[in-house]
Each structure stands twice: as structure tokens, then as C-alpha cells.
Short mmCIF file of the C-alpha atoms (twelve columns), coordinates in Angstrom:
data_MODEL
# 
_entry.id   MODEL 
# 
loop_
_atom_site.group_PDB 
_atom_site.id 
_atom_site.type_symbol 
_atom_site.label_atom_id 
_atom_site.label_alt_id 
_atom_site.label_comp_id 
_atom_site.label_asym_id 
_atom_site.label_seq_id 
_atom_site.Cartn_x 
_atom_site.Cartn_y 
_atom_site.Cartn_z 
_atom_site.pdbx_PDB_model_num 
ATOM 1   C CA . MET A 1   -64.422  -3.532  -22.837 1 
ATOM 2   C CA . LYS A 2   -66.930  -0.543  -22.119 1 
ATOM 3   C CA . LYS A 3   -68.555  -1.271  -25.544 1 
ATOM 4   C CA . HIS A 4   -69.210  -4.864  -24.828 1 
ATOM 5   C CA . ALA A 5   -70.482  -3.851  -21.213 1 
ATOM 6   C CA . ALA A 6   -73.116  -1.675  -22.774 1 
ATOM 7   C CA . LEU A 7   -74.149  -4.280  -25.353 1 
ATOM 8   C CA . LYS A 8   -74.350  -6.865  -22.515 1 
ATOM 9   C CA . LYS A 9   -76.680  -4.664  -20.634 1 
ATOM 10  C CA . ALA A 10  -78.854  -4.112  -23.674 1 
ATOM 11  C CA . PHE A 11  -78.884  -7.789  -24.442 1 
ATOM 12  C CA . MET A 12  -79.890  -8.792  -20.889 1 
ATOM 13  C CA . ALA A 13  -82.593  -6.236  -20.830 1 
ATOM 14  C CA . ALA A 14  -84.003  -7.380  -24.124 1 
ATOM 15  C CA . LEU A 15  -83.903  -10.991 -23.246 1 
ATOM 16  C CA . THR A 16  -85.475  -10.370 -19.849 1 
ATOM 17  C CA . GLN A 17  -88.287  -8.591  -21.574 1 
ATOM 18  C CA . PHE A 18  -88.649  -11.214 -24.273 1 
ATOM 19  C CA . VAL A 19  -89.143  -14.138 -21.696 1 
ATOM 20  C CA . THR A 20  -92.240  -12.350 -20.316 1 
ATOM 21  C CA . GLU A 21  -93.898  -13.428 -23.656 1 
ATOM 22  C CA . LEU A 22  -93.047  -17.071 -23.318 1 
ATOM 23  C CA . ARG A 23  -95.480  -18.082 -20.795 1 
ATOM 24  C CA . ASP A 24  -98.403  -17.319 -23.190 1 
ATOM 25  C CA . HIS A 25  -96.560  -19.219 -25.863 1 
ATOM 26  C CA . VAL A 26  -96.165  -22.479 -23.837 1 
ATOM 27  C CA . ALA A 27  -99.406  -22.367 -21.813 1 
ATOM 28  C CA . ASP A 28  -103.119 -21.969 -22.284 1 
ATOM 29  C CA . GLU A 29  -105.273 -19.476 -20.295 1 
ATOM 30  C CA . ASP A 30  -105.539 -21.928 -17.388 1 
ATOM 31  C CA . GLY A 31  -101.826 -22.260 -17.013 1 
ATOM 32  C CA . GLN A 32  -101.593 -25.710 -18.453 1 
ATOM 33  C CA . TRP A 33  -98.777  -26.771 -20.787 1 
ATOM 34  C CA . SER A 34  -100.163 -26.514 -24.436 1 
ATOM 35  C CA . VAL A 35  -98.128  -29.572 -25.238 1 
ATOM 36  C CA . LYS A 36  -100.459 -32.617 -24.447 1 
ATOM 37  C CA . GLY A 37  -98.487  -35.507 -25.818 1 
ATOM 38  C CA . PHE A 38  -97.010  -37.293 -28.912 1 
ATOM 39  C CA . ILE A 39  -99.384  -38.152 -31.791 1 
ATOM 40  C CA . ASP A 40  -98.918  -41.017 -34.236 1 
ATOM 41  C CA . ILE A 41  -100.069 -41.414 -37.768 1 
ATOM 42  C CA . TYR A 42  -103.165 -43.062 -36.463 1 
ATOM 43  C CA . ARG A 43  -104.059 -39.989 -34.311 1 
ATOM 44  C CA . ASN A 44  -103.505 -41.825 -31.064 1 
ATOM 45  C CA . VAL A 45  -102.178 -39.260 -28.504 1 
ATOM 46  C CA . PHE A 46  -99.697  -40.520 -25.931 1 
ATOM 47  C CA . THR A 47  -99.203  -38.616 -22.755 1 
ATOM 48  C CA . VAL A 48  -95.927  -36.749 -22.270 1 
ATOM 49  C CA . SER A 49  -93.829  -38.193 -19.208 1 
ATOM 50  C CA . SER A 50  -93.234  -35.731 -16.362 1 
ATOM 51  C CA . ASP A 51  -89.576  -36.886 -16.191 1 
ATOM 52  C CA . THR A 52  -87.641  -33.586 -16.017 1 
ATOM 53  C CA . LYS A 53  -85.151  -34.530 -18.732 1 
ATOM 54  C CA . ILE A 54  -88.008  -35.131 -21.165 1 
ATOM 55  C CA . VAL A 55  -90.013  -32.069 -20.010 1 
ATOM 56  C CA . SER A 56  -86.707  -30.005 -20.477 1 
ATOM 57  C CA . LYS A 57  -85.987  -31.127 -23.858 1 
ATOM 58  C CA . ILE A 58  -89.561  -30.599 -25.252 1 
ATOM 59  C CA . LEU A 59  -89.750  -27.098 -23.639 1 
ATOM 60  C CA . GLU A 60  -86.446  -26.387 -25.350 1 
ATOM 61  C CA . ILE A 61  -87.839  -27.466 -28.743 1 
ATOM 62  C CA . HIS A 62  -91.219  -25.581 -27.984 1 
ATOM 63  C CA . ILE A 63  -89.540  -22.166 -27.357 1 
ATOM 64  C CA . PHE A 64  -86.744  -22.488 -29.911 1 
ATOM 65  C CA . PRO A 65  -88.558  -20.847 -32.888 1 
ATOM 66  C CA . LYS A 66  -89.279  -17.832 -30.437 1 
ATOM 67  C CA . LEU A 67  -85.558  -17.681 -29.447 1 
ATOM 68  C CA . LEU A 68  -84.569  -17.575 -33.262 1 
ATOM 69  C CA . ALA A 69  -86.897  -14.900 -33.926 1 
ATOM 70  C CA . PHE A 70  -85.619  -12.881 -30.952 1 
ATOM 71  C CA . ALA A 71  -82.081  -13.461 -31.886 1 
ATOM 72  C CA . GLY A 72  -82.674  -12.126 -35.404 1 
ATOM 73  C CA . GLN A 73  -84.463  -9.089  -34.195 1 
ATOM 74  C CA . GLN A 74  -81.450  -8.247  -31.838 1 
ATOM 75  C CA . GLY A 75  -78.900  -8.778  -34.582 1 
ATOM 76  C CA . TYR A 76  -77.561  -12.291 -33.391 1 
ATOM 77  C CA . SER A 77  -77.265  -15.679 -34.755 1 
ATOM 78  C CA . ILE A 78  -77.644  -18.794 -32.610 1 
ATOM 79  C CA . VAL A 79  -74.974  -21.453 -32.572 1 
ATOM 80  C CA . LEU A 80  -76.337  -24.737 -30.942 1 
ATOM 81  C CA . ALA A 81  -73.955  -26.861 -28.890 1 
ATOM 82  C CA . GLU A 82  -72.279  -29.402 -31.225 1 
ATOM 83  C CA . LYS A 83  -72.555  -32.146 -28.795 1 
ATOM 84  C CA . GLN A 84  -75.210  -33.041 -26.099 1 
ATOM 85  C CA . ASN A 85  -72.916  -32.681 -23.125 1 
ATOM 86  C CA . TRP A 86  -71.221  -29.398 -24.408 1 
ATOM 87  C CA . TYR A 87  -71.739  -25.941 -22.800 1 
ATOM 88  C CA . PRO A 88  -73.672  -23.758 -23.373 1 
ATOM 89  C CA . ASP A 89  -76.992  -24.810 -24.816 1 
ATOM 90  C CA . LEU A 90  -77.026  -21.750 -27.081 1 
ATOM 91  C CA . SER A 91  -74.373  -19.277 -28.094 1 
ATOM 92  C CA . PHE A 92  -75.646  -15.919 -29.278 1 
ATOM 93  C CA . VAL A 93  -73.095  -14.435 -31.670 1 
ATOM 94  C CA . SER A 94  -73.347  -10.831 -32.925 1 
ATOM 95  C CA . LYS A 95  -73.764  -10.492 -36.570 1 
ATOM 96  C CA . ALA A 96  -72.171  -7.148  -36.703 1 
ATOM 97  C CA . ASP A 97  -69.329  -8.048  -34.284 1 
ATOM 98  C CA . PRO A 98  -68.702  -11.945 -34.272 1 
ATOM 99  C CA . GLY A 99  -66.332  -11.393 -31.281 1 
ATOM 100 C CA . LEU A 100 -69.308  -10.456 -29.181 1 
ATOM 101 C CA . LYS A 101 -70.879  -13.662 -27.730 1 
ATOM 102 C CA . PHE A 102 -73.435  -14.509 -24.924 1 
ATOM 103 C CA . ALA A 103 -73.600  -18.079 -23.496 1 
ATOM 104 C CA . VAL A 104 -77.239  -19.007 -22.700 1 
ATOM 105 C CA . ASP A 105 -77.996  -22.096 -20.860 1 
ATOM 106 C CA . LEU A 106 -81.612  -23.329 -20.535 1 
ATOM 107 C CA . LYS A 107 -82.383  -24.439 -17.084 1 
ATOM 108 C CA . THR A 108 -85.663  -26.091 -15.945 1 
ATOM 109 C CA . SER A 109 -86.853  -27.229 -12.527 1 
ATOM 110 C CA . TYR A 110 -90.200  -28.010 -10.863 1 
ATOM 111 C CA . ARG A 111 -91.580  -26.570 -7.606  1 
ATOM 112 C CA . ASP A 112 -90.720  -28.931 -4.830  1 
ATOM 113 C CA . PRO A 113 -93.916  -30.247 -3.337  1 
ATOM 114 C CA . GLU A 114 -92.078  -31.202 -0.149  1 
ATOM 115 C CA . PHE A 115 -90.325  -27.907 0.435   1 
ATOM 116 C CA . THR A 116 -92.731  -25.083 -0.353  1 
ATOM 117 C CA . GLY A 117 -91.043  -22.066 -1.957  1 
ATOM 118 C CA . HIS A 118 -88.158  -24.111 -3.327  1 
ATOM 119 C CA . VAL A 119 -87.489  -25.713 -6.779  1 
ATOM 120 C CA . ASN A 120 -86.258  -29.292 -6.938  1 
ATOM 121 C CA . GLY A 121 -82.915  -27.987 -7.950  1 
ATOM 122 C CA . PHE A 122 -80.583  -27.492 -11.091 1 
ATOM 123 C CA . THR A 123 -77.019  -27.075 -11.834 1 
ATOM 124 C CA . LEU A 124 -75.048  -24.356 -13.404 1 
ATOM 125 C CA . GLY A 125 -72.515  -26.287 -15.590 1 
ATOM 126 C CA . SER A 126 -69.106  -27.665 -14.832 1 
ATOM 127 C CA . HIS A 127 -66.234  -25.992 -12.756 1 
ATOM 128 C CA . GLY A 128 -63.998  -28.373 -14.512 1 
ATOM 129 C CA . ALA A 129 -61.488  -28.060 -17.483 1 
ATOM 130 C CA . TYR A 130 -63.276  -25.323 -19.511 1 
ATOM 131 C CA . PHE A 131 -64.101  -23.321 -16.328 1 
ATOM 132 C CA . LYS A 132 -60.585  -23.301 -15.002 1 
ATOM 133 C CA . ASP A 133 -58.743  -22.955 -18.282 1 
ATOM 134 C CA . ARG A 134 -60.749  -20.128 -20.002 1 
ATOM 135 C CA . ALA A 135 -58.991  -20.670 -23.346 1 
ATOM 136 C CA . SER A 136 -60.007  -24.441 -23.454 1 
ATOM 137 C CA . THR A 137 -62.259  -25.832 -26.153 1 
ATOM 138 C CA . LYS A 138 -62.928  -29.041 -24.260 1 
ATOM 139 C CA . ASN A 139 -66.649  -29.790 -23.852 1 
ATOM 140 C CA . ILE A 140 -67.502  -26.030 -24.817 1 
ATOM 141 C CA . GLN A 141 -68.725  -24.297 -28.093 1 
ATOM 142 C CA . PHE A 142 -66.381  -21.434 -27.683 1 
ATOM 143 C CA . PRO A 143 -63.616  -20.732 -25.127 1 
ATOM 144 C CA . TYR A 144 -65.147  -19.634 -21.803 1 
ATOM 145 C CA . ALA A 145 -63.445  -16.290 -21.860 1 
ATOM 146 C CA . SER A 146 -64.751  -15.415 -25.273 1 
ATOM 147 C CA . TYR A 147 -68.336  -14.890 -23.804 1 
ATOM 148 C CA . ALA A 148 -69.293  -11.500 -22.656 1 
ATOM 149 C CA . ALA A 149 -71.755  -13.036 -20.191 1 
ATOM 150 C CA . HIS A 150 -72.816  -16.491 -19.061 1 
ATOM 151 C CA . ILE A 151 -76.714  -16.348 -18.766 1 
ATOM 152 C CA . CYS A 152 -79.321  -18.776 -17.466 1 
ATOM 153 C CA . LEU A 153 -82.677  -18.648 -19.269 1 
ATOM 154 C CA . GLY A 154 -84.786  -20.500 -16.573 1 
ATOM 155 C CA . VAL A 155 -88.067  -22.115 -16.439 1 
ATOM 156 C CA . ILE A 156 -89.977  -23.011 -13.202 1 
ATOM 157 C CA . TYR A 157 -93.084  -25.234 -13.367 1 
ATOM 158 C CA . THR A 158 -95.328  -27.274 -11.323 1 
ATOM 159 C CA . ARG A 159 -95.786  -31.005 -11.774 1 
ATOM 160 C CA . VAL A 160 -99.325  -32.316 -11.983 1 
ATOM 161 C CA . GLY A 161 -99.909  -34.721 -9.127  1 
ATOM 162 C CA . ALA A 162 -100.121 -38.686 -9.816  1 
ATOM 163 C CA . ASP A 163 -103.740 -38.551 -8.661  1 
ATOM 164 C CA . GLU A 164 -104.623 -36.234 -11.549 1 
ATOM 165 C CA . LEU A 165 -102.586 -37.875 -14.315 1 
ATOM 166 C CA . ASP A 166 -101.909 -41.351 -15.784 1 
ATOM 167 C CA . GLU A 167 -98.796  -41.169 -17.850 1 
ATOM 168 C CA . THR A 168 -99.544  -44.460 -19.439 1 
ATOM 169 C CA . ARG A 169 -102.844 -43.455 -20.917 1 
ATOM 170 C CA . THR A 170 -103.578 -43.272 -24.673 1 
ATOM 171 C CA . PHE A 171 -106.210 -40.947 -26.033 1 
ATOM 172 C CA . SER A 172 -108.329 -40.757 -29.095 1 
ATOM 173 C CA . VAL A 173 -109.342 -37.303 -29.772 1 
ATOM 174 C CA . LYS A 174 -112.607 -36.535 -31.605 1 
ATOM 175 C CA . GLU A 175 -111.576 -33.097 -32.874 1 
ATOM 176 C CA . LEU A 176 -108.575 -34.741 -34.865 1 
ATOM 177 C CA . GLY A 177 -110.923 -36.594 -37.190 1 
ATOM 178 C CA . HIS A 178 -112.577 -39.950 -37.502 1 
ATOM 179 C CA . VAL A 179 -111.510 -42.847 -35.370 1 
ATOM 180 C CA . THR A 180 -109.350 -45.124 -37.468 1 
ATOM 181 C CA . ARG A 181 -109.038 -48.867 -37.263 1 
ATOM 182 C CA . LYS A 182 -105.804 -48.564 -35.487 1 
ATOM 183 C CA . GLN A 183 -107.416 -46.279 -32.783 1 
ATOM 184 C CA . LYS A 184 -110.366 -48.699 -32.379 1 
ATOM 185 C CA . ALA A 185 -107.720 -51.474 -31.795 1 
ATOM 186 C CA . GLU A 186 -106.382 -49.592 -28.902 1 
ATOM 187 C CA . GLY A 187 -108.487 -50.926 -26.173 1 
ATOM 188 C CA . SER A 188 -107.017 -48.745 -23.421 1 
ATOM 189 C CA . ALA A 189 -107.561 -45.497 -25.446 1 
ATOM 190 C CA . ALA A 190 -109.762 -43.092 -23.809 1 
ATOM 191 C CA . ILE A 191 -112.006 -41.013 -26.278 1 
ATOM 192 C CA . VAL A 192 -112.115 -37.210 -25.457 1 
ATOM 193 C CA . GLU A 193 -113.848 -34.389 -27.298 1 
ATOM 194 C CA . ASP A 194 -110.802 -32.177 -27.714 1 
ATOM 195 C CA . LEU A 195 -107.057 -31.902 -26.910 1 
ATOM 196 C CA . ARG A 196 -107.876 -29.480 -24.103 1 
ATOM 197 C CA . SER A 197 -109.641 -32.320 -22.326 1 
ATOM 198 C CA . ILE A 198 -106.254 -34.085 -21.796 1 
ATOM 199 C CA . THR A 199 -104.504 -32.999 -18.606 1 
ATOM 200 C CA . SER A 200 -101.043 -31.639 -19.177 1 
ATOM 201 C CA . VAL A 201 -98.186  -33.063 -17.131 1 
ATOM 202 C CA . VAL A 202 -96.865  -29.640 -16.028 1 
ATOM 203 C CA . ARG A 203 -98.420  -26.265 -15.520 1 
ATOM 204 C CA . ASP A 204 -97.994  -22.837 -14.089 1 
ATOM 205 C CA . PHE A 205 -94.822  -21.655 -15.870 1 
ATOM 206 C CA . GLU A 206 -92.490  -18.986 -14.727 1 
ATOM 207 C CA . PHE A 207 -89.510  -17.743 -16.883 1 
ATOM 208 C CA . PHE A 208 -86.496  -15.867 -15.560 1 
ATOM 209 C CA . VAL A 209 -83.215  -14.582 -16.921 1 
ATOM 210 C CA . CYS A 210 -80.120  -14.276 -14.696 1 
ATOM 211 C CA . GLU A 211 -76.355  -14.422 -14.954 1 
ATOM 212 C CA . LYS A 212 -75.077  -17.754 -13.871 1 
ATOM 213 C CA . TRP A 213 -72.773  -16.260 -10.821 1 
ATOM 214 C CA . GLN A 214 -75.935  -14.531 -9.457  1 
ATOM 215 C CA . LEU A 215 -77.815  -17.994 -9.119  1 
ATOM 216 C CA . ALA A 216 -74.805  -20.018 -7.730  1 
ATOM 217 C CA . SER A 217 -74.498  -21.485 -4.243  1 
ATOM 218 C CA . ASP A 218 -71.148  -22.696 -2.882  1 
ATOM 219 C CA . LYS A 219 -72.108  -26.371 -3.065  1 
ATOM 220 C CA . GLN A 220 -71.741  -28.809 -5.915  1 
ATOM 221 C CA . GLY A 221 -74.932  -29.518 -7.584  1 
ATOM 222 C CA . SER A 222 -74.883  -33.281 -8.356  1 
ATOM 223 C CA . GLY A 223 -73.107  -36.083 -6.608  1 
ATOM 224 C CA . ASN A 224 -69.413  -36.554 -7.503  1 
ATOM 225 C CA . THR A 225 -69.671  -34.663 -10.839 1 
ATOM 226 C CA . ALA A 226 -67.977  -31.187 -10.980 1 
ATOM 227 C CA . ASN A 227 -71.110  -29.263 -11.421 1 
ATOM 228 C CA . ILE A 228 -71.876  -25.890 -9.747  1 
ATOM 229 C CA . GLY A 229 -74.878  -26.001 -7.607  1 
ATOM 230 C CA . ALA A 230 -77.717  -23.278 -7.687  1 
ATOM 231 C CA . ILE A 231 -79.727  -21.815 -5.031  1 
ATOM 232 C CA . THR A 232 -83.452  -23.263 -4.750  1 
ATOM 233 C CA . TRP A 233 -85.454  -20.615 -2.894  1 
ATOM 234 C CA . ILE A 234 -87.691  -19.301 -5.724  1 
ATOM 235 C CA . GLU A 235 -87.760  -15.652 -4.380  1 
ATOM 236 C CA . ASP A 236 -83.932  -15.594 -4.355  1 
ATOM 237 C CA . ILE A 237 -83.894  -17.133 -7.937  1 
ATOM 238 C CA . ARG A 238 -86.182  -14.342 -9.004  1 
ATOM 239 C CA . ARG A 239 -83.865  -11.625 -7.676  1 
ATOM 240 C CA . GLY A 240 -80.481  -13.386 -8.520  1 
ATOM 241 C CA . HIS A 241 -79.859  -13.486 -4.879  1 
ATOM 242 C CA . GLY A 242 -77.194  -16.230 -4.710  1 
ATOM 243 C CA . VAL A 243 -74.413  -16.404 -2.200  1 
ATOM 244 C CA . PHE A 244 -72.057  -14.493 -4.470  1 
ATOM 245 C CA . SER A 245 -74.443  -11.632 -5.407  1 
ATOM 246 C CA . ARG A 246 -72.791  -9.120  -3.116  1 
ATOM 247 C CA . LEU A 247 -69.313  -10.363 -3.758  1 
ATOM 248 C CA . GLY A 248 -69.571  -10.337 -7.599  1 
ATOM 249 C CA . GLU A 249 -68.429  -12.388 -10.560 1 
ATOM 250 C CA . LYS A 250 -64.791  -12.452 -9.774  1 
ATOM 251 C CA . TRP A 251 -65.214  -14.062 -6.444  1 
ATOM 252 C CA . PHE A 252 -67.572  -16.570 -7.931  1 
ATOM 253 C CA . ASP A 253 -64.929  -17.511 -10.523 1 
ATOM 254 C CA . GLU A 254 -62.098  -17.788 -8.140  1 
ATOM 255 C CA . TYR A 255 -64.058  -19.863 -5.645  1 
ATOM 256 C CA . TRP A 256 -65.273  -22.371 -8.135  1 
ATOM 257 C CA . MET A 257 -61.909  -22.670 -9.792  1 
ATOM 258 C CA . ASN A 258 -60.357  -23.606 -6.531  1 
ATOM 259 C CA . HIS A 259 -63.350  -25.549 -5.158  1 
ATOM 260 C CA . GLY A 260 -61.865  -28.704 -3.553  1 
ATOM 261 C CA . GLN A 261 -58.476  -27.889 -4.795  1 
ATOM 262 C CA . ALA A 262 -57.238  -25.172 -2.391  1 
ATOM 263 C CA . THR A 263 -56.553  -26.336 1.125   1 
ATOM 264 C CA . MET A 264 -56.320  -24.781 4.554   1 
ATOM 265 C CA . LEU A 265 -54.930  -26.037 7.929   1 
ATOM 266 C CA . ARG A 266 -57.612  -27.280 10.422  1 
ATOM 267 C CA . GLU A 267 -56.791  -28.920 13.749  1 
ATOM 268 C CA . GLY A 268 -53.240  -29.564 12.383  1 
ATOM 269 C CA . LYS A 269 -54.541  -31.197 9.151   1 
ATOM 270 C CA . SER A 270 -54.542  -29.863 5.587   1 
ATOM 271 C CA . VAL A 271 -58.276  -30.044 4.397   1 
ATOM 272 C CA . PRO A 272 -59.734  -29.018 0.955   1 
ATOM 273 C CA . ILE A 273 -61.863  -25.884 0.941   1 
ATOM 274 C CA . ARG A 274 -65.482  -26.662 0.027   1 
ATOM 275 C CA . THR A 275 -67.483  -23.792 1.447   1 
ATOM 276 C CA . LEU A 276 -67.477  -20.091 0.838   1 
ATOM 277 C CA . ALA A 277 -67.155  -19.190 4.336   1 
ATOM 278 C CA . ASP A 278 -63.759  -21.191 4.598   1 
ATOM 279 C CA . PHE A 279 -62.573  -19.673 1.272   1 
ATOM 280 C CA . MET A 280 -63.248  -16.217 2.715   1 
ATOM 281 C CA . ASP A 281 -61.259  -17.112 5.809   1 
ATOM 282 C CA . PHE A 282 -58.431  -18.634 3.537   1 
ATOM 283 C CA . LYS A 283 -58.367  -15.255 1.675   1 
ATOM 284 C CA . GLY A 284 -58.702  -13.088 4.888   1 
ATOM 285 C CA . ALA A 285 -61.863  -11.480 3.343   1 
ATOM 286 C CA . ASP A 286 -65.010  -10.207 5.177   1 
ATOM 287 C CA . LYS A 287 -67.502  -12.969 5.548   1 
ATOM 288 C CA . LYS A 288 -70.315  -10.579 6.062   1 
ATOM 289 C CA . LEU A 289 -70.358  -10.230 2.281   1 
ATOM 290 C CA . ILE A 290 -71.683  -13.776 1.959   1 
ATOM 291 C CA . VAL A 291 -75.360  -13.472 1.102   1 
ATOM 292 C CA . PRO A 292 -77.446  -15.681 3.418   1 
ATOM 293 C CA . VAL A 293 -79.787  -17.944 1.403   1 
ATOM 294 C CA . ARG A 294 -82.568  -20.311 2.300   1 
ATOM 295 C CA . THR A 295 -81.775  -24.003 2.112   1 
ATOM 296 C CA . LYS A 296 -84.086  -27.138 2.261   1 
ATOM 297 C CA . THR A 297 -82.232  -28.473 5.074   1 
ATOM 298 C CA . ASN A 298 -82.251  -25.243 7.059   1 
ATOM 299 C CA . PRO A 299 -85.192  -22.845 6.268   1 
ATOM 300 C CA . ARG A 300 -83.477  -20.174 8.075   1 
ATOM 301 C CA . LYS A 301 -80.719  -18.142 6.275   1 
ATOM 302 C CA . SER A 302 -77.663  -20.047 5.620   1 
ATOM 303 C CA . LYS A 303 -74.271  -18.510 4.805   1 
ATOM 304 C CA . GLY A 304 -72.619  -21.636 3.273   1 
ATOM 305 C CA . LEU A 305 -71.206  -22.650 6.595   1 
# 
């Protein structure tokens, strides 16, 4: 619908502008995460783990009030996924037209210290039941086809090195008040003047907004699970320069609906199609439309061969 297309464009523009404010919300002037740890009733501060799942969840909690405010300003309500493994994380539903919905998935990844310019990696959701059957309600908040766009709100950050951080450390912070008996009993607790003295587990945040299909690679993202893999070169992520970015969303949908299911004849044998280049051959399409992307295994541009 033309009306929804215009509203989608406006929503994407507003969300893109909104995330430029989030860096200052989550970090101090030095780029360190303003979350320093967990605090108990005795004012002991326990360092946050740099485990990606933990960081991701706390970041989600950290920015959620801002997301709620943004949604209200734009005329949307937010519906959270009813179950942990459901897609998407957030459904933005128009208050004026409840038929207008945007799927927003929160994606976080750290800069890969072994492959400069890449993130460690993230996935873009399943290409299984609800992706193939766009009317399905299995593991999804609303049917896939009911969303006007499928959007990633991404966060890239740097992990602090092990030489700078001890995740098992407990802190007693003077600015939080007098040391209690419980704190004194914690023999391993380090006494610091203020919360800023505690090194954050992550730093140097970068936020981005992009439609899911623009970030996709043609490879599965994790082991044997039916997850769509994402590109990892940070500059390509910023530009939404995935392998389908010239082909468009319809090609992304068709490829991933048929990934590993469609077959082609090779050397007299029927083999499943698992690369975009093979799929283009299968469809008789021009492979020049595949966008070359940088991979970790091959720093040169790869076309999904």
C-alpha cells in the first residue's frame, strides 16, 4: 500500500534519527558504558559479565524507556514478544491504524579483535516456519506478512580486554555511603571513590538502523539452526550493504524460503542450494547483481560462492 510505504519511510527516518541519541544515553563522555554492575542492599557492586547474552539483555533494559518514549511521540505502542524465543523483540503498532506494524529486533555484537573492521557476528532470525508461511503465528508475535517492515536496531560495541578487567571483582564505592558490616566482611571487595572508577565491561557504542534484508548474507548464522546469517564488515553494516542490497527484499525472501530445500543438478547429482550464486544460476538470473561483501575467511570481496 502506498500509504503504508510512506509511513514506513517516515518511521525509518524517525528511528534512524532517534538512535543517534542513544550513545549519550548509555555511555559517559569517555565512551564507557554507564552501567557498572549490579548492586545489592549492602551497597556491594558486582561487575557485569561481558558475556554477549548478558550485555545484550542489559542494554535492552537500559534503552527500553527511551524506546517507549520514542514510540509514544511517533504515535505507536510497543508490544513485547510474549515468549523469549519469539520474533520480533518489539512490535511497533500504530495507535491510529493498528493494521500498521513494524517488527524491530534488537541486535548486538562486539568488534572482533581478531578481524579488524568486523563484528563477531549476529543472526537475523529464523527462516523456518513463520518465515516460509507468512500467515503463521508459530514463534512470532503477529504473522510475518502483517508487518510493514522488518527492522534491526543494532548496537556495535568494544569489549574491554581481560588485562583491564576482572569480572569476579566486587567493589565498595565510597560515594554510595558508609561502608556496612556486610561490605567489611567482603574481604575481596576493592574500595573505590566513585562509580566512575570501576572499569566498564564494554565501551565505544555505535547504533544503527537497517532493514533485515539489507544486512543479510547468504549463509546460515549459527550451526544447524535455521537462522539467517548477517554480514560482519562494519562499513557494510552501516550502509546496509548486504548481498541482497541490489537485488531487493523479494529476492531475499525467495532465497531464504528455499534455502537448503530447492535443489539443482551438479555432476549428475541433485544437490541442495545453499549459496546465492547457485540460486541465481537456478533461476537463470544475473549474478552480477550479487553484492560482493567482505568475509573473515576471505578479506577480499566475496560473492557468496
